[in-house]
C-alpha positions in Angstrom: 119.0 144.7 -95.5 117.3 141.4 -96.2 119.4 138.6 -97.5 118.0 135.7 -99.6 118.4 132.1 -98.4 120.9 131.4 -101.3 123.0 134.4 -100.1 123.0 133.1 -96.5 124.0 129.6 -97.8 126.8 131.0 -99.8 128.1 133.0 -96.8 127.9 129.9 -94.6 130.0 127.9 -97.1 132.6 130.7 -97.5 132.8 131.0 -93.7 133.7 127.3 -93.5 136.2 127.5 -96.3 136.7 130.7 -98.4 138.6 128.7 -101.0 135.6 126.6 -102.0 135.5 126.6 -105.8 132.6 128.6 -107.3 131.4 125.5 -109.2 131.3 123.5 -106.0 129.3 126.3 -104.2 126.9 126.3 -107.2 126.3 122.5 -106.8 125.6 123.0 -103.1 123.1 125.8 -103.4 121.6 124.9 -106.9 123.0 127.8 -108.9 125.4 128.2 -111.8 129.0 129.2 -111.0 128.4 132.5 -112.8 125.3 133.2 -110.6 127.4 132.3 -107.5 130.2 134.7 -108.6 127.7 137.5 -109.2 126.1 137.0 -105.7 129.5 136.9 -104.0 130.6 140.2 -105.6 127.3 141.8 -104.8 127.6 140.8 -101.1 131.1 142.3 -101.2 130.0 145.5 -102.9 127.1 145.8 -100.3 129.7 145.3 -97.4 128.0 142.2 -96.2 131.3 140.4 -96.6 134.6 142.3 -96.4 136.9 139.7 -98.0 138.9 136.6 -97.1 141.1 136.0 -94.1 142.3 133.1 -91.9 141.8 132.0 -88.4 145.1 131.3 -86.6 146.0 129.6 -83.4 147.9 132.6 -81.7 150.0 130.4 -79.4 151.4 128.4 -82.4 152.1 131.7 -84.2 154.4 133.0 -81.6 151.9 134.8 -79.4 152.5 133.0 -76.1 149.7 134.6 -74.0 146.2 135.9 -74.5 145.3 138.4 -71.8 142.1 140.4 -71.2 142.0 143.8 -69.5 138.8 145.2 -68.0 138.9 148.9 -67.4 136.5 151.2 -65.5 136.1 154.5 -67.2 133.3 157.0 -68.2 132.1 158.8 -71.3 134.1 161.8 -70.4 137.4 159.9 -71.0 137.4 158.9 -74.7 141.2 159.2 -74.7 141.5 156.0 -72.7 139.7 153.9 -75.3 141.6 155.7 -78.1 144.9 154.8 -76.3 144.0 151.1 -76.3 142.9 151.2 -80.0 146.4 152.5 -80.9 148.2 149.6 -79.2 149.2 147.0 -81.7 149.1 144.1 -79.2 145.4 145.0 -78.5 143.4 143.1 -81.2 139.9 143.5 -79.8 138.2 146.3 -77.8 134.6 146.4 -76.7 132.5 148.8 -74.7 130.5 146.8 -72.2 127.9 147.2 -69.5 128.5 146.5 -65.8 131.2 147.5 -63.3 133.8 147.9 -66.0 133.1 149.7 -69.3 135.9 148.5 -71.6 137.1 144.9 -72.3 140.3 144.6 -74.3 142.1 141.5 -75.5 145.9 141.6 -75.8 148.2 139.1 -77.6 151.5 138.7 -75.9 154.7 137.5 -77.6 157.2 139.1 -75.3 156.8 139.5 -71.6 159.1 142.5 -71.5 157.0 144.3 -74.2 153.8 143.5 -72.1 155.4 144.9 -69.0 156.0 148.2 -70.9 152.3 148.0 -72.2 151.1 147.6 -68.6 153.3 150.5 -67.5 151.7 152.7 -70.2 148.2 151.6 -69.1 149.1 152.3 -65.4 150.2 155.8 -66.3 146.9 156.3 -68.2 144.8 154.9 -65.5 146.5 157.2 -62.9 144.9 160.1 -64.9 141.5 158.5 -65.2 138.6 159.2 -62.8 138.1 155.7 -61.4 141.8 154.5 -61.6 140.6 150.9 -61.7 141.3 147.9 -64.0 142.1 144.2 -63.8 144.1 141.7 -65.8 142.5 138.3 -66.7 144.9 135.6 -68.1 143.5 133.1 -70.6 144.9 129.8 -69.3 143.6 127.8 -72.1 141.8 128.6 -75.4 139.0 126.2 -76.5 137.5 128.2 -79.4 138.0 131.5 -81.3 136.0 133.1 -84.1 133.7 130.1 -84.0 136.5 127.5 -84.6 137.5 124.9 -82.0 141.2 124.6 -81.2 143.1 121.4 -81.7 143.9 119.8 -78.4 147.0 118.1 -79.7 148.5 120.7 -82.0 152.2 120.4 -82.7 154.3 123.5 -82.0 155.9 124.4 -85.3 159.3 126.1 -85.9 158.3 129.1 -88.0 160.7 131.3 -89.9 160.3 134.8 -91.4 158.7 133.4 -94.6 156.1 131.6 -92.6 155.2 134.8 -90.8 155.1 136.7 -94.1 152.5 134.1 -95.4 150.4 134.4 -92.2 150.5 138.1 -92.3 149.5 138.3 -95.9 146.6 135.8 -95.5 145.3 137.6 -92.4 145.3 140.9 -94.3 144.3 139.8 -97.8 142.1 142.7 -98.7 145.0 145.0 -98.1 146.7 143.5 -101.2 143.7 142.7 -103.4 140.3 144.4 -103.1 138.3 141.3 -104.0 136.1 138.8 -102.1 138.1 135.7 -103.2 141.2 134.4 -101.5 144.7 135.1 -102.8 146.3 132.3 -104.9 149.7 130.8 -103.9 151.1 132.5 -107.0 149.9 135.9 -105.8 151.3 135.3 -102.3 154.7 134.3 -103.9 154.7 137.6 -105.9 153.9 139.7 -102.8 156.7 138.1 -100.8 159.1 138.4 -103.7 158.3 142.1 -104.0 159.6 142.4 -100.4 163.0 141.1 -101.4 162.5 137.4 -100.4 162.5 135.2 -103.5 160.1 132.2 -103.1 158.5 130.1 -105.7 154.8 129.2 -105.9 155.4 125.5 -105.1 157.3 126.5 -102.0 154.5 128.8 -100.8 152.1 125.9 -101.4 154.2 123.5 -99.3 154.6 126.0 -96.5 150.9 126.7 -96.5 150.0 123.0 -96.3 152.5 122.7 -93.4 150.9 125.6 -91.5 147.5 123.9 -92.0 148.6 120.4 -91.0 150.3 121.8 -87.8 147.0 123.7 -86.9 148.7 127.1 -87.1 146.0 128.0 -89.7 142.7 126.7 -88.4 140.4 127.9 -91.1 140.3 129.9 -94.4 137.2 132.1 -93.9 135.7 135.5 -94.7 135.1 138.6 -92.7 131.3 139.3 -92.3 129.1 142.1 -91.1 127.3 140.2 -88.3 124.7 142.9 -88.0 123.6 142.3 -91.6 123.3 138.6 -90.8 120.8 139.4 -88.1 123.2 138.7 -85.2 122.7 142.1 -83.6 123.6 141.3 -80.0 127.1 140.4 -78.7 127.4 139.3 -75.1 130.3 138.3 -72.8 129.3 135.4 -70.6 131.3 134.2 -67.6 130.4 130.7 -66.5 131.0 129.2 -63.1 131.6 125.4 -63.4 132.1 122.5 -61.0 135.9 122.9 -60.6 136.6 119.3 -61.7 134.6 119.7 -64.9 136.0 122.8 -66.7 137.6 121.0 -69.5 134.8 118.4 -70.0 132.1 121.2 -70.0 134.2 123.3 -72.4 134.8 120.6 -74.9 131.6 118.6 -74.7 128.9 121.2 -74.0 130.1 124.7 -74.9 132.5 124.4 -77.8 129.9 122.8 -80.1 127.3 125.6 -79.4 127.0 127.8 -82.5 126.3 130.9 -80.5 129.7 130.8 -78.8 132.4 132.5 -80.9 135.2 132.5 -78.3 135.8 130.4 -75.3 138.6 130.6 -72.7 139.6 129.1 -69.4 140.7 131.7 -66.9 141.9 131.7 -63.3 138.8 133.6 -62.1 136.0 132.2 -59.9 133.8 132.2 -63.0 136.4 130.1 -64.8 135.1 130.1 -68.3 134.8 133.2 -70.4 132.7 133.1 -73.6 131.7 135.7 -76.2 128.4 134.9 -77.9 126.3 136.4 -80.7 122.5 136.1 -80.8 119.7 137.6 -82.9 117.3 138.3 -80.0 116.7 137.8 -76.2 114.6 134.7 -76.8 117.7 133.1 -78.3 119.7 134.1 -75.3 117.1 132.6 -73.0 117.3 129.3 -74.9 121.1 129.5 -74.7 120.9 129.8 -70.9 118.4 127.0 -70.6 120.9 124.7 -72.5 123.7 125.7 -70.1 121.7 125.1 -66.9 120.5 121.7 -68.2 124.0 120.6 -67.2 124.5 119.9 -63.5 128.1 121.1 -63.8 127.0 124.7 -64.5 126.8 126.5 -61.2 126.2 130.1 -62.2 126.6 132.7 -65.0 127.3 136.4 -65.3 126.6 138.3 -68.5 127.5 141.7 -69.8 126.2 143.3 -72.9 128.6 144.6 -75.6 127.4 148.2 -76.3 130.1 149.1 -78.9 132.6 147.1 -80.9 135.5 149.6 -81.1 138.3 147.4 -82.5 138.7 144.0 -84.1 142.0 143.6 -86.0 144.1 140.7 -87.3 146.7 139.1 -85.0 149.6 141.5 -84.3 152.3 139.5 -86.2 154.0 142.6 -87.7 156.9 142.5 -85.2 158.1 139.2 -86.8 158.1 140.5 -90.4 
């Protein structure tokens, strides 16, 4: 479908902050608040936007590690991908080109649980044709879902109520089928229905604390990237001058709009990025910008053929 420029502007504003008042959005795009509301609800009805959510720093929300698994499989083994999809700790699963055919991202809160997860994967791979996979640890996270991470974030002491708030905000469309964010009053009512009495002012204070401590990085919306014209997703590994990983990540790569996620790994190609582009010409321009830096030594790119799973952070074990 073809989106009008006003629709694209509204989506961009909501991606930056889904709580932006309708009247403010109207001022920014030159429409009345009623026209803005109509457009947002139409975008929601047309499944261009799926509703509000938040972007969270996993490490500050109790998920100590982010780990990638690359698995070699073939089309005759759909059960392997289905197994990964069922795992709660796996919050992202893509089918990719290259030596490996699946790329999964796992969020780890407990090493003992992860050991059990790996044992389950080992058992599955022993039944697979290729019997081959590898684990890639994310040593540092520079950017996720298009949002840079705070380099000096304060580790908070979260309790059950904090996790309830995070879980509700991550899954807002589960509670209210609407394109606008839940109010603090609604959050208070949902938590109270679970047997934990909490007032609206208390929810408000906790929410501000989660934001000020960079646990919540952004209030945003879920969007169908294909309908925005960003039809191609790529995973790019970047080999950098060993002394320049952090500098290149912060100064060159993080500000690039095409890069959604950026991690430091222990691999030879020490930076792993996921990018979205509209066409190959845009990818060529992206590479030219990379190689303009003398610190970029080499890149290796694989195409995402199928996005099988993308789910909110697995915080349910805390709640």
